[in-house]
C-alpha positions as CSV (number, residue, x, y, z in Angstrom):
1,M,27.3,75.7,135.1
2,K,29.0,76.9,131.9
3,N,26.3,79.6,131.5
4,Y,26.9,80.7,135.1
5,M,30.7,81.0,134.4
6,Y,30.0,83.1,131.3
7,F,27.7,85.3,133.4
8,L,30.4,85.9,136.0
9,L,33.0,86.7,133.3
10,A,30.5,89.2,131.8
11,I,30.0,90.9,135.1
12,A,33.8,91.1,135.7
13,A,34.3,92.6,132.3
14,L,31.6,95.1,132.9
15,L,33.2,96.1,136.2
16,L,36.6,96.5,134.5
17,V,35.1,98.6,131.7
18,G,33.3,100.7,134.3
19,C,36.4,101.7,136.2
20,E,37.6,105.3,135.7
21,S,39.9,107.6,137.5
22,G,41.6,111.0,137.1
23,A,40.5,114.4,135.6
24,S,42.2,117.2,133.7
25,F,42.3,120.9,133.9
26,T,43.5,123.1,131.0
27,V,44.2,126.9,131.3
28,I,44.0,128.8,128.0
29,N,45.6,132.3,128.4
30,K,43.7,134.8,126.3
31,S,45.2,137.8,128.1
32,N,47.9,139.9,126.6
33,Y,50.5,139.0,129.3
34,P,51.7,135.9,131.1
35,L,49.8,133.8,133.7
36,Y,51.5,132.0,136.7
37,A,49.5,129.0,137.8
38,S,49.8,125.8,139.9
39,V,47.4,123.0,140.7
40,G,47.5,120.9,143.9
41,N,51.1,120.6,145.1
42,K,52.6,120.8,141.6
43,A,55.2,123.5,140.8
44,E,54.1,126.8,139.4
45,V,54.2,127.2,135.6
46,T,54.3,130.2,133.4
47,I,51.7,130.3,130.6
48,P,52.5,133.0,128.0
49,S,49.9,135.0,126.2
50,N,47.9,132.7,123.8
51,G,49.5,129.7,125.5
52,T,47.9,126.7,127.2
53,Y,48.8,124.3,129.9
54,T,47.1,121.1,131.1
55,W,47.3,119.4,134.5
56,D,46.4,115.8,135.1
57,I,44.5,115.4,138.4
58,D,44.8,112.2,140.3
59,T,41.6,110.9,141.9
60,D,40.3,107.8,143.5
61,T,38.9,105.2,141.1
62,Q,35.2,105.3,140.3
63,Y,33.6,101.9,139.7
64,F,30.5,101.1,137.7
65,F,28.4,100.3,140.7
66,G,30.0,102.8,143.0
67,G,29.0,106.4,143.9
68,E,30.3,109.4,142.1
69,V,33.9,110.3,142.9
70,K,34.9,113.9,143.3
71,K,38.0,115.7,144.4
72,K,38.6,119.3,145.7
73,V,41.8,120.7,144.3
74,K,43.8,123.9,145.2
75,V,44.2,126.0,142.1
76,C,46.4,129.1,142.1
77,I,46.2,131.5,139.1
78,K,47.6,135.0,139.0
79,G,48.4,137.1,135.9
80,E,50.2,140.3,135.1
81,T,46.8,141.7,134.0
82,Y,44.5,139.1,135.5
83,Q,43.2,138.2,138.9
84,M,40.5,135.7,139.9
85,Y,37.4,137.3,141.3
86,D,35.5,135.5,144.1
87,E,31.8,136.7,143.9
88,G,31.0,135.2,147.3
89,L,33.8,137.1,149.0
90,D,33.4,140.1,146.7
91,E,37.1,140.4,146.3
92,Y,40.1,139.4,144.1
93,V,41.9,136.2,145.1
94,D,44.9,134.2,143.9
95,V,43.6,130.8,145.2
96,T,40.4,128.8,144.7
97,Y,39.3,125.3,145.4
98,P,37.2,123.8,142.6
99,I,35.7,120.3,142.7
100,F,36.6,118.0,139.9
101,K,34.6,114.9,138.9
102,V,36.2,111.7,137.7
103,G,36.7,111.8,134.0
104,E,36.1,115.6,133.8
105,K,38.1,117.6,131.3
106,R,37.7,121.2,132.4
107,N,38.9,124.2,130.4
108,A,39.5,127.7,131.8
109,Y,39.7,130.5,129.3
110,I,41.5,133.4,131.0
111,R,41.0,136.9,129.7
112,G,42.6,140.0,131.2
113,N,40.3,141.7,133.7
114,R,42.7,144.2,135.3
115,A,45.5,146.6,134.3
116,G,49.0,146.0,135.7
117,V,52.4,147.4,136.4
118,K,55.7,145.5,135.9
119,I,59.2,146.6,136.9
120,Q,62.3,145.1,135.4
121,N,65.6,146.0,137.1
122,L,68.3,146.0,134.4
123,S,70.5,148.4,136.5
124,I,73.7,147.2,138.3
125,Q,72.3,148.4,141.6
126,P,69.2,147.4,143.6
127,M,65.9,149.3,143.6
128,T,65.1,150.1,147.2
129,E,61.5,151.3,146.8
130,A,58.8,152.0,144.2
131,K,55.5,153.6,144.8
132,I,52.7,153.6,142.2
133,Y,50.0,156.3,142.2
134,K,46.7,156.9,140.4
135,H,46.3,160.5,139.3
136,D,43.0,162.0,138.2
137,G,44.5,165.3,137.1
138,V,44.0,167.0,140.4
139,M,44.8,164.6,143.1
140,E,47.0,161.5,143.3
141,Y,46.1,158.3,145.3
142,F,48.4,155.6,146.4
143,A,47.9,152.4,144.4
144,A,50.8,149.9,145.1
145,S,54.4,149.7,146.4
146,F,57.4,147.4,145.9
147,E,60.7,147.1,147.9
148,D,64.1,145.6,147.4
149,L,64.3,144.6,143.7
150,E,67.7,143.2,143.0
151,P,69.6,143.6,139.6
152,G,68.2,141.2,137.0
153,E,64.9,140.7,138.9
154,S,61.4,141.8,138.0
155,T,58.2,142.2,139.9
156,F,54.6,143.0,139.0
157,C,51.1,143.5,140.4
158,T,47.6,144.1,139.0
159,L,45.9,147.5,139.2
160,P,42.4,149.0,138.6
161,F,41.9,150.0,135.0
162,A,40.5,153.3,133.7
163,S,37.2,153.7,132.0
164,P,35.2,156.5,130.4
165,S,33.3,157.0,133.7
166,D,36.5,156.7,135.9
167,N,39.4,158.1,134.0
168,F,42.9,158.5,135.5
169,Y,46.5,157.8,134.8
170,Y,49.4,156.2,136.6
171,I,52.8,157.5,137.7
172,A,55.6,155.7,139.5
173,R,58.3,157.1,141.9
174,I,61.3,154.9,142.2
175,Q,64.4,155.1,144.5
176,M,67.6,153.3,143.8
177,E,70.2,152.1,146.4
178,D,72.5,155.2,145.8
179,G,69.6,157.5,146.5
180,T,68.8,158.4,142.9
181,T,65.1,158.9,142.3
182,Y,63.1,158.5,139.1
183,T,59.6,159.3,138.1
184,Y,57.9,157.4,135.3
185,G,54.5,158.0,133.7
186,D,52.5,161.1,132.9
187,H,48.9,162.1,131.9
188,N,49.2,159.9,128.8
189,N,49.8,156.8,130.9
190,V,46.1,155.8,131.0
191,L,45.7,152.0,131.4
192,R,42.7,150.2,130.0
193,V,41.7,146.6,130.8
194,D,44.5,144.2,129.9
195,E,47.1,146.9,129.5
196,Q,50.4,147.1,131.4
197,F,52.6,149.9,132.8
198,L,56.1,148.6,132.0
199,I,59.1,150.2,133.8
200,I,62.6,149.2,132.8
201,L,65.3,150.4,135.1
202,S,68.6,150.8,133.3
203,D,71.8,152.7,134.1
204,E,71.8,154.2,130.6
205,E,68.2,155.3,130.8
206,P,67.7,159.0,131.6
207,Q,65.2,160.2,134.2
208,L,61.7,160.7,132.8
């Protein structure tokens, strides 16, 4: 009888040792600019260049004699010069749904894969419109637009980057609330991968 009790205690201990739950996901930002990311229903965080952030992911408990426990989690990652690429959809996306196994510690090393434009409004008046164009030296092509940027706010988006086989530059045309217009950028504003076109609106800054 005593041996039987020892056997039951050993089985119970084995079951307790074999219990596991949770996973983790770490983003390592290797791009030159910030990333903005969230996991599940948790608040978005900003990860600076060369910064890292780890999320703990709650899962059901996996027992020694049970089946493998997995969990699909919503992951949102967008960067000032990075965008996730979905090969299945053949397009850039901001959201993906990876599956995590219990006990998994997954790392994502994020490197810039796009160019970008960012506008910071340090003026005392709102920006009403901004249009970004690609220019190949002969023709210009619409690339992106923004509207209604209040004083003290900033906005950004990613853009295609230039390469030796596809060379172009960016210009921006901006209109302020009082009707004043500005043009930024010229033939030298060629953006390579992980480079950003930064536009700072200021009342003291002359038109370029």
